N, C-alpha and C positions, 0 to 999 in steps of 0.2 A: 507521474510517470517512472516506473522505475526502470533504471537500466542496468541490464548485466554485462558481463565480461564478452557474452555472443552476440549474434546480429539480435537478438528476442529483446522487444520490450515489452513492459507490461503496465495498463491505465488500471488504476482503481477508481470507480465509481461507487462516492460515497451519496448517498439523499437524506436530508436532514434541512430542517429548516432554517434559514439564513442565521435566526440569532441562536440558535444553538451551534454550527458549525462554526466555533471561533479557531483562530490558529491554534490558541496553547489545544482543544479539543481535537483537532487533526494531527497537530503532533502525535498524540496520546494514542488515537488509532494506527498510524503511521510505524510507532513504534513495535507496534505488535506483529505487523505482519512480516512476512520472511520469504523468500524467493527459494526455495531449494531444488537440486538438480532432478530433473524427471527421473522415478523409480526410487527415489529416497524417502525414508519415512520422516514425518514433520513431527 
């Protein structure tokens, strides 16, 4: 769950075999995610 300063919260669903989706892999995926304000260029 990603919590922002406002009331909105965002979930991230990652589908992968359990043996692949380790904590390390999940941290690498999360490091590439950015929540930007509506209308912003990402």
